[in-house]
MITORKOL-209825 format. One record per residue (C-alpha): residue number from 1; residue in one letter; x, y, z. Coordinates in Angstrom, 1 decimal. Example, Ala and Ser with C-alpha at 12.3 -4.5 7.8 and 13.67 -1.06 7.14 Angstrom:
<rs>
   i aa      X      Y      Z
   1  A   12.3   -4.5    7.8
   2  S   13.7   -1.1    7.1
</rs>
This chain:
<rs>
   i aa      X      Y      Z
   1  V   11.8    0.8    5.0
   2  D    8.5    1.9    3.5
   3  P    6.9   -1.3    2.2
   4  D    4.9    0.6   -0.5
   5  E    8.2    1.8   -2.0
   6  I    9.6   -1.7   -2.3
   7  A    6.5   -3.8   -3.0
   8  L    7.5   -4.2   -6.7
   9  G   11.2   -4.4   -6.0
  10  R   14.2   -2.1   -5.5
  11  D   14.9    0.7   -8.0
  12  E   18.2   -0.9   -8.9
  13  M   16.5   -4.2   -9.8
  14  R   15.7   -5.0  -13.4
  15  E   12.9   -7.3  -12.4
  16  L    9.8   -6.7  -10.3
  17  V    7.5   -8.8   -8.2
  18  A    3.8   -8.6   -8.3
  19  R    0.5  -10.3   -7.3
  20  H   -1.8  -12.6   -9.3
  21  G   -3.0  -10.7  -12.3
  22  M    0.3   -9.3  -13.6
  23  E    0.0  -11.3  -16.8
  24  S   -2.9  -11.0  -19.3
  25  A   -5.9  -13.2  -18.5
  26  K   -5.4  -14.6  -21.9
  27  G   -1.9  -15.9  -21.0
  28  P   -0.8  -18.8  -18.8
  29  A   -2.1  -17.1  -15.7
  30  G   -5.6  -16.9  -16.9
  31  S   -6.5  -20.6  -16.7
  32  G   -8.7  -20.1  -13.7
  33  T   -6.4  -20.9  -10.9
  34  G   -3.8  -18.2  -11.3
  35  F   -0.7  -17.7   -9.2
  36  T    0.0  -15.7   -6.1
  37  T    3.4  -14.1   -6.9
  38  A    5.5  -13.7  -10.0
  39  R    8.8  -12.1  -10.9
  40  L    8.8  -10.3  -14.2
  41  D   11.5   -8.7  -16.2
  42  A   10.6   -5.1  -16.2
  43  A   12.1   -4.4  -19.6
  44  T   10.3   -7.2  -21.5
  45  G    7.5   -8.4  -19.2
  46  R    8.8  -12.0  -19.4
  47  T    7.8  -14.1  -16.4
  48  L   11.0  -15.3  -14.7
  49  W    9.1  -17.4  -12.1
  50  R    5.8  -17.8  -10.5
  51  S    4.7  -19.2   -7.1
  52  G    1.4  -20.5   -5.8
  53  D   -1.8  -21.6   -7.4
  54  S   -4.5  -19.6   -5.6
  55  P   -5.3  -16.0   -6.6
  56  Q   -4.6  -13.4   -3.9
  57  T   -6.3  -10.1   -3.2
  58  S   -3.2   -8.5   -1.6
  59  R    0.0   -7.3   -3.3
  60  P    3.3   -8.7   -2.0
  61  I    4.7   -7.1    1.1
  62  G    8.2   -6.3   -0.2
  63  V   11.6   -7.4   -1.3
  64  R   14.7   -7.4    1.0
  65  G   17.9   -9.3    1.4
  66  G   17.2  -11.8   -1.4
  67  H   13.7  -12.6   -0.1
  68  V   10.3  -11.8   -1.5
  69  Y    7.6  -11.5    1.2
  70  A    4.0  -12.2    0.2
  71  Y    0.7  -13.8    1.3
  72  L   -0.8  -17.1    0.5
  73  K   -4.5  -17.9    1.2
  74  P   -5.8  -21.3    0.2
  75  D   -8.8  -21.2   -2.2
  76  S  -12.3  -21.7   -1.0
  77  R  -12.4  -25.4   -2.2
  78  Q  -10.1  -26.3    0.7
  79  S  -11.2  -26.7    4.3
  80  Y  -10.4  -23.6    6.4
  81  R   -6.7  -22.8    6.7
  82  P   -5.3  -19.5    7.9
  83  R   -3.7  -16.9    5.6
  84  L    0.0  -17.4    5.5
  85  L    2.9  -15.0    5.4
  86  V    5.5  -16.6    3.1
  87  A    9.1  -15.8    2.2
  88  L   10.2  -16.7   -1.3
  89  D   13.7  -16.9   -2.7
  90  E   14.1  -13.8   -4.9
  91  R   16.0  -15.7   -7.6
  92  T   13.9  -18.9   -7.9
  93  G   10.6  -18.3   -6.2
  94  R   11.1  -21.3   -4.0
  95  R    9.2  -21.0   -0.7
  96  L   11.6  -20.6    2.2
  97  W    9.2  -20.5    5.1
  98  S    5.6  -19.6    6.0
  99  R    3.8  -18.4    9.2
 100  P    0.0  -18.1    9.9
 101  V   -1.1  -14.5   10.1
 102  R   -4.4  -12.6   10.6
 103  E   -6.7  -12.5    7.6
 104  D   -7.0   -9.0    6.1
 105  E   -4.5   -7.4    8.4
 106  P   -1.1   -6.2    7.1
 107  S    2.3   -7.7    7.6
 108  L    5.0   -5.0    7.2
 109  L    8.7   -4.7    6.9
 110  F   10.5   -2.7    9.6
 111  D   14.2   -2.2   10.2
 112  G   14.5   -5.4   12.2
 113  G   12.3   -7.8   10.4
 114  L    8.5   -8.1    9.7
 115  V    5.7   -7.2   12.1
 116  T    2.2   -8.6   11.9
 117  T   -0.7   -9.8   14.0
 118  D   -1.2  -13.5   14.7
 119  N   -4.1  -15.5   13.4
 120  E   -6.1  -15.1   16.6
 121  A   -5.6  -11.2   16.4
 122  T   -4.5  -11.2   20.1
 123  H   -0.8  -10.5   19.7
 124  F    1.6   -8.5   17.6
 125  V    4.4  -10.8   16.3
 126  A    7.7  -10.1   14.7
 127  Y    9.8  -12.4   12.6
 128  D   13.3  -12.2   11.2
 129  A   14.5  -13.0    7.7
 130  A   14.8  -16.7    8.5
 131  G   11.2  -16.9    9.9
 132  R   12.3  -17.1   13.5
 133  R   10.0  -15.3   15.9
 134  L   11.7  -12.3   17.4
 135  W    9.0  -11.5   19.9
 136  R    5.3  -11.7   20.7
 137  T    3.4   -9.1   22.6
 138  P   -0.3   -8.6   23.5
 139  A   -2.3   -6.5   21.0
 140  A   -4.1   -4.2   23.4
 141  S   -4.7   -0.5   24.2
 142  S   -6.9    1.8   26.1
 143  A   -9.0    2.3   23.0
 144  G   -9.6   -1.4   22.4
 145  N   -8.1   -4.6   21.3
 146  A   -8.8   -4.6   17.5
 147  C   -5.2   -3.9   16.4
 148  A   -3.3   -3.8   13.2
 149  A    0.5   -3.5   12.7
 150  A    1.9   -0.3   11.3
 151  V    5.4    1.0   10.5
 152  F    6.7    4.5   10.8
 153  G   10.2    5.5   10.0
 154  G   11.4    1.9   10.0
 155  S   10.0    1.3   13.5
 156  P    7.1   -1.1   14.4
 157  Y    3.8    0.3   15.8
 158  G    0.3   -0.7   16.3
 159  L   -3.0    1.0   15.6
 160  C   -5.8   -0.2   17.9
 161  T   -9.5    0.6   18.1
 162  A  -12.7   -0.8   19.7
 163  A  -13.8   -4.1   18.0
 164  D  -17.5   -3.4   18.2
 165  D  -17.6    0.1   16.6
 166  P  -14.3    1.7   15.7
 167  A  -16.0    4.8   14.4
 168  K  -17.4    5.7   17.8
 169  G  -14.2    5.4   19.8
 170  A  -10.6    6.6   19.6
 171  T   -7.6    5.1   17.8
 172  A   -4.6    4.3   20.0
 173  L   -1.1    4.6   18.5
 174  V    1.1    2.0   20.2
 175  R    4.9    2.0   19.8
 176  L    6.5   -1.5   19.8
 177  D   10.1   -1.9   20.9
 178  P   12.0   -3.3   17.8
 179  S   14.2   -5.6   19.8
 180  G   11.8   -7.0   22.4
 181  G    8.3   -6.0   21.4
 182  T    7.5   -4.1   24.6
 183  A    4.4   -2.0   23.9
 184  R    3.9    1.6   25.0
 185  E    0.7    3.5   24.2
 186  L    2.0    6.7   22.6
 187  A   -1.2    8.7   21.8
 188  R   -4.9    8.5   21.5
 189  L   -6.1    9.8   18.2
 190  P   -9.4   10.4   16.5
 191  A  -11.5    7.5   15.4
 192  L  -10.4    5.8   12.2
 193  A   -7.1    7.7   12.0
 194  T   -5.1    6.2    9.2
 195  G   -1.3    6.0    9.0
 196  L    0.4    7.7    5.9
 197  G    4.1    7.5    6.7
 198  T    6.8    9.6    8.4
 199  V    7.6   13.4    8.0
 200  G   10.5   14.9    9.9
 201  G   11.0   11.7   11.9
 202  Q    7.4   11.8   13.1
 203  P    4.5    9.5   12.3
 204  L    2.0   11.1   10.1
 205  L   -1.7   10.1   10.1
 206  V   -4.9   11.5    8.7
 207  A   -8.2   12.0   10.6
 208  P  -11.5   11.5    8.8
 209  D  -14.7   13.5    9.1
 210  I  -16.6   10.9   11.1
 211  A  -20.0   12.6   10.7
 212  R  -19.8   12.1    6.9
 213  Y  -17.4    9.2    6.6
 214  G  -20.0    6.4    6.8
 215  S  -22.1    7.9    4.0
 216  A  -19.2    8.6    1.7
 217  K  -18.6    6.5   -1.5
 218  D  -15.8    4.0   -1.4
 219  G  -12.5    5.9   -2.0
 220  D  -14.2    9.3   -1.6
 221  W  -13.7    9.7    2.1
 222  P  -13.7   13.2    3.7
 223  Y  -10.9   14.2    6.0
 224  T  -10.5   17.0    8.5
 225  A   -6.8   17.0    9.6
 226  L   -3.3   15.6    9.4
 227  L   -1.9   14.4   12.7
 228  R    1.8   14.5   13.5
 229  V    2.9   12.5   16.5
 230  D    6.1   13.0   18.4
 231  P    7.6    9.4   18.7
 232  G    9.2   10.2   22.1
 233  S    6.6   12.2   24.0
 234  G    3.5   11.2   22.1
 235  A    2.5   14.9   21.7
 236  V    0.0   15.2   18.8
 237  E    0.0   18.2   16.4
 238  R   -3.3   18.6   14.5
 239  L   -3.0   20.3   11.1
 240  A   -6.4   21.3    9.8
 241  L   -7.2   20.5    6.2
 242  A   -9.2   22.8    3.9
 243  A  -12.9   22.0    3.5
 244  G  -13.6   19.6    0.7
 245  T  -10.5   17.5    1.2
 246  R  -11.6   14.0    0.1
 247  G  -10.3   10.9   -1.6
 248  T   -7.7    8.2   -0.9
 249  P   -4.6    9.8    0.7
 250  T   -1.0    8.9   -0.2
 251  L    2.2   10.5    1.2
 252  V    4.8   11.1   -1.6
 253  G    7.9   13.2   -1.2
 254  G    6.5   15.3    1.7
 255  V    3.1   15.9    0.0
 256  V   -0.1   14.1    0.7
 257  Y   -2.2   13.5   -2.4
 258  F   -5.9   12.9   -2.1
 259  V   -7.2   11.1   -5.2
 260  R  -11.0   11.0   -5.6
 261  P  -12.9    8.4   -7.8
 262  D  -13.9   11.2  -10.2
 263  G  -10.2   12.0  -10.9
 264  T   -9.8   15.1   -8.8
 265  V   -6.4   15.2   -7.1
 266  T   -5.7   17.5   -4.1
 267  A   -2.1   18.1   -3.0
 268  V   -1.5   19.0    0.7
 269  R    1.9   19.9    2.2
 270  A    2.5   17.3    4.9
 271  A    4.6   19.7    7.1
 272  D    1.7   22.0    7.9
 273  G   -1.4   20.9    6.1
 274  T   -1.5   23.7    3.6
 275  R   -3.4   22.9    0.4
 276  L   -1.0   23.4   -2.6
 277  W   -3.5   22.8   -5.4
 278  Q   -6.6   20.9   -6.5
 279  R   -7.1   19.7  -10.0
 280  G   -9.5   17.6  -12.1
 281  T   -7.6   15.2  -14.3
 282  G  -10.5   14.1  -16.5
 283  T   -9.8   10.4  -15.7
 284  E  -11.8    8.4  -13.2
 285  N  -10.7    5.6  -10.9
 286  L   -7.1    6.5  -10.6
 287  S   -4.3    4.7   -8.7
 288  A   -2.2    6.1   -5.9
 289  P    0.4    8.4   -7.5
 290  V    4.1    7.9   -7.8
 291  L    6.7   10.7   -8.3
 292  S    9.6   10.8  -10.7
 293  T   12.2   13.3   -9.6
 294  R   14.1   12.8  -12.9
 295  Y   11.1   13.8  -15.0
 296  D    9.6   16.0  -12.3
 297  S    6.2   14.4  -12.9
 298  L    3.5   12.7  -10.9
 299  Y    2.1    9.5  -12.5
 300  L   -1.2    7.8  -12.0
 301  A   -3.0    4.9  -13.9
 302  N   -6.6    4.2  -14.2
 303  R   -8.3    0.8  -14.2
 304  F   -8.3    0.5  -18.0
 305  G   -4.6    1.3  -18.3
 306  R   -4.8    5.0  -19.1
 307  L   -1.8    6.9  -17.7
 308  T   -1.8   10.5  -16.6
 309  A    1.2   12.7  -15.8
 310  L    0.8   15.8  -13.6
 311  D    3.1   18.7  -12.8
 312  P    3.7   18.1   -9.1
 313  A    4.1   21.9   -8.5
 314  T    0.7   22.9  -10.0
 315  G   -1.3   19.8  -10.8
 316  A   -1.5   20.7  -14.4
 317  V   -1.9   17.7  -16.7
 318  R    1.2   17.2  -18.8
 319  W    0.0   14.2  -20.8
 320  H   -2.5   11.4  -21.1
 321  T   -2.2    8.1  -22.8
 322  G   -5.0    6.0  -24.2
 323  A   -6.4    2.9  -22.5
 324  L   -5.1   -0.6  -23.0
 325  P   -6.8   -2.3  -25.9
 326  D   -7.8   -5.2  -23.6
 327  P   -6.9   -4.9  -19.9
 328  G   -8.9   -8.1  -19.1
 329  D  -12.2   -9.0  -17.5
 330  S  -11.2   -7.9  -14.0
 331  A  -10.6   -4.2  -15.0
 332  Q  -13.9   -3.1  -13.5
 333  D  -13.3   -4.8  -10.2
 334  T   -9.6   -4.3   -9.5
 335  T   -7.6   -1.3   -8.2
 336  P   -4.9   -0.1  -10.6
 337  Y   -1.4    0.6   -9.4
 338  L    2.0    1.5  -10.7
 339  R    5.7    1.7   -9.8
 340  L    8.8    3.2  -11.2
 341  V   11.6    0.8  -12.1
 342  R   14.7    2.8  -13.2
 343  D   12.3    5.6  -14.0
 344  A   10.2    3.5  -16.4
 345  I    6.5    3.3  -15.5
 346  V    5.4   -0.2  -14.7
 347  A    1.6   -0.4  -14.2
 348  V   -1.1   -3.0  -13.6
 349  A   -4.6   -2.5  -14.9
 350  G   -7.2   -5.3  -14.8
 351  D   -5.4   -8.6  -15.6
 352  T   -2.5   -6.9  -17.4
 353  A    0.9   -5.5  -16.5
 354  F    2.6   -3.1  -18.9
 355  S    5.5   -0.6  -19.0
 356  V    6.1    2.7  -20.8
 357  R    8.9    5.2  -21.2
 358  P    8.0    8.5  -19.6
 359  D    9.8   10.4  -22.4
 360  R    7.7    8.5  -25.0
 361  P    4.4    7.8  -23.3
 362  A    2.2    5.4  -25.2
 363  V    0.5    2.3  -23.9
 364  P    1.5   -0.9  -25.7
 365  A   -0.6   -2.6  -28.3
 366  R   -1.7   -6.2  -27.8
</rs>
């Protein structure tokens, strides 16, 4: 299961789940304490339930089997307490269980449960739907012991680097046995290699241009190659990228889209690294894209709620919307994102969630 594809709920669900900030800052969530997770009716925006009282910086992990998986971090007024992985009842929002996890490292759904790193960052840990620990295995590799969980093709992995300076070493891809957690180092990859997803049953990662990476603006990182790894042998196939490939990469439908802060989008075929097109959209600070096969369009949102639809074959702009009248005070500081719910576009910009019909694109008035 790709957690990014279910972070706001399954396509067949009418409702969606989102982090703090889904409601307008002028609404009940804007009192200063906020909430961590809420379930909204995707058709009306009505809040069905909310959980927590401390704003979070990470979106929920996913929805599966009647559970919503999210994070809970106590606010700064409390004495130190670790970040928690929490399971909530999908219907009511009631907390079912919680477990301490590593701050700022991901917890991810895989086919057998959830995989994460413990609060001490020394072990990979997996839990089942009831919160029972399935296994615990050392987070270690020949490249270093600074490890984060990853999921490729529904299977758990780890990405490990040197703790002192990850940019000067290698990245080790570690495969974790889903049933027992036994770790096997699969491949050593370039420094700061980042996972994108799975193509043809193989983990796909992207390698940055280390010489220019440190001086790049946030979100405008330069990349040199895609990396395909055989999950059995560990053999690595390097697919060189064309010069000038920069931005934040996202794998969608067999294509990697690199989105730059200035609104330039570059499409690269994941199978062989071929550049398909590169286009300027005229809109800055865009979200990661999502693809509608029904409308054959690629959708992106910017931080002020302006939506853009691109032709996925050519990158040509099909339509723009205007910005939201008032996305809220956090619009300058938050990353926009969107999802499709039954082909309707549901987006978040600043403190506001909104939805539009792709066949009648127009942002809602306040």
